[in-house]
C-alpha positions, 0 to 999 in steps of 0.5 A: 303301612300300605307300602309295607304290605305291598312289599311283604306281598311281593316278598311272599309271591317270590317265595311262593314261586321259589318253593313251587319250582323246587318242590312243587309245594304251595306255601299258601297251604302251610301256616309255618316254616316247620310245616313247610319243611316237614312237607318237603321231607315227607315228599322227597326224603322220607321212607316210611316203609323202612323207618316208620315214625312212631306217634307217641300215645298220651303216656309216652308223650307226657313222659318223653316230653320231660326230656325235651330241654332245648338248647344250652344258654349260659353266662360263665364269665361276664367280661373278657378282652381279646376273645374268639366268637365261634359258631357251629355250621348247622348244629341241629341239622349236623346232629340229625344227619350224623347221630343215631335216632330212637326208632320203632315202638317204645317199650315201657320198663317200670323198674330198671333196677340193676339194669346196665345203662350201656344196654339201654337206648331211649328216655329214662327217668334217673336219679343223678348226682353231680359233684360240686367239682364240676364247675360247668355241669352237663345235665339240665334241670327244669326249675319249675318255680323260677320257670327257667332251665338250669345246669346244677350240681347236686342231687335231683331226679329227671327224665333224660335221653340215655346218651346224655346220661351215659356221657354225664356218667363219664364226666363223674356223675352218679346216675341210677336209672329208675324207669323209662321207654326204650326204643331201637337204636337206628340210623337217622332218617334225616341223612338224605334230607340234610345232605341234599339241602346243605349241598344245594346251600353251598352251591347257592352261596358259591354262586352268590345267590344268598336268597336261595342259600337262606331258603335252604338254611331255613328249611334245614333248621326248621324241620326238627321243631316240628316233631316237638310240637306240643299236642296241647295247643291253642286253636282259633276258629270261626264257628257257628252258634251251636259250635260256640256253645259246645266249646264253652261247656266242653273245652278249656275256653280262652275267649269268644266273640260274635262276628255276625248273627250266627258267626263267632270267633273262638279260641280254646286249648286242645288236647287237655281232656283228663280221660286217659283214653282221650288223645288227639295229637298232631299226626307229626308230634314225635317228640322222642326225635326232637328230644333226641336231637337237642340232647345230642347237640348238647353232647356235641357242644359240651367239650367246648362249653366245659373249657376253662376259657368259655365266657359264654354259650348259646345253643350252637355258639361259644365265646372263648379266650383262646382259639380252637384247633385248626382241624375243627374250623371249616366254614363250609363243612357241616358241623364244623366251626366258623369264626363269627367274630374276634372280640376286642372287649365283650360284656356277657350279662345274661343269656341272650343279653350281651354286647361286644366290640369286634376287633373290626370296629363294629359294635354288637348288642343283643338284649332279650326283653321288651325294652330293647330299643332303650338298651345301649353300650353305656347301659350294658357297661353300667349294668356290669358295674352294678348288676343290681341297677334297675330303671323304668323306661317307656316302651311303645308297642305299635303292633300289639295283639289283643287276643280277645278281639284279634285287633292290632292296637297301639299300646304304651307301657312302662317297663322295668329294665335290669338283670335277674341275677342268680336265676341260672348261676351264681355271680362271683365277685372279687373286690366288688367286681363281678368276675365269674359264676358258679353253678347252682346247687340243688337238692330235689327228689320231690318228683319221685313217688314212694316206689321211686324213693324206695328204688333210689334207697335200695340202689343208693345202698347198693352203690354205697356197698359197691363203693365200699367194696371198690375201695377195699379192692382198690386198697388190696390193689394198691398193696399189691402194687407196692409189693410188686414195686418192692419186689421190682426194686429188689430184682433191680438191685440184684440185677444191678449187683450181678451186673457190677459183679459181672462187669468186675469179673469181665474186667478182671478176666480181660486184664488177666487175659491181656497180661497172659497175652502180653507174657506169651508175646514176650516169651515168643519174641524172646524165642524168636531172638534166640532162634535168630542168634542160633541161626546166625551162629550156624551160618558163621560156623558153616562159612568157617567150615567151608573156609577151613576145607579150602586151606591145605594141610601141613604136609600136603603138597600143593598141586602144580 
């Protein structure tokens, strides 16, 4: 223990030196990495005059927080061979840099009936219907009974970032906006922060400084979560007796213990008062940014998650049966994919619970639960063969916190190890072998008040009317298309007939013309022959005449 403490102290001292040298920040004043990242962002990159970050009031925060769902983790196929495990380079920082963000002061719209979804930018409560034909649904749904996040088919109401509603509509969802807070669409205020840290991280990796590379990576990934901090939080403090008595009477008290005669340690929930006027959030709680970032990340990942050969996904990673195109793979480019592993054989039992053997020979095992030390490859294989199998195992916790006394204790417990099937997707079996999963189908309009139900009913009727009119128009269009097709067919037939007639006439004309030319040529040849004969005859006569002139007549004397 002593050696561990000394080692940790040395690491913290080195970290303090690094952050002070880079950013002049003393990490002793920061409790978490996210608060450290926020301080660096504010000092070096944030321009409050051009991009003031709005801190939501109580109503705004309560509404928008319903749209803060986080990452998408799901098992689609439980077993596969010869697979590709891909990971996105810094998914959330990439989204923070490249995607627009909700800026300005939000404006409440209590009735969005008849408004165009494409003209909206903000967070909207909407009635949605996901068709059963979509095997890997896109929109999340918070199942409060099972305390889990699912991606179902069916009919339900939720609060969503408008960009994911637009995307869902393009996939075939029915989307009817009800109410919401609308913001200004603005270029992200995080562009310089992400660009600078990512470039510094690449330089550190190139130089072989993995420690500094990790520093930049953890800063990039820690910032967004700070904006999603829940104003309702647990506060622990040391106080005097009067403060102790006040907290007992006027707060959601968790526990208290006397440290000395006039000193107490207490814990209580803050920001839980029911009064509409009371609100004391952290000065950096801007849940609209955190919700927009995670929603945009789900949009970015969905084309890869929705592939037929997707076996497993966890926020920024996918396991696929076929390789991705080369143009999306680049290990040193923000937002591109890198091949994390080639999987020879993999078992994907539940979110964050899987095991695979890499082609290189290494075994990778992940298990979410308190008994992770009791889980191995053999257990995973037997669990895949019989998913209902459970067993009790002893678990030794060496560093369990007793929150009532703030003491560190050692505690041994018995834990049941197994799978909870059907909480996120429904397993599909073929001959008693688990081979696939289907989405859960839900019907839930319980969150709607009377006014909301009336709006949905009205909009639903209008939607049915529009679909009917659309069908009538489609029928008319199909009829016209058939008429045009018949006309085209007739025109083509007439054109072909005319073409054939023209061809015959042309052939006939060509033949007759050829015949005429042949006859003319024959006639000319005959005339030429006759002329030649005439010329020969004339020439012979001339010769004879000349000869006759030279012969003396009978009575004529020949001169001496």
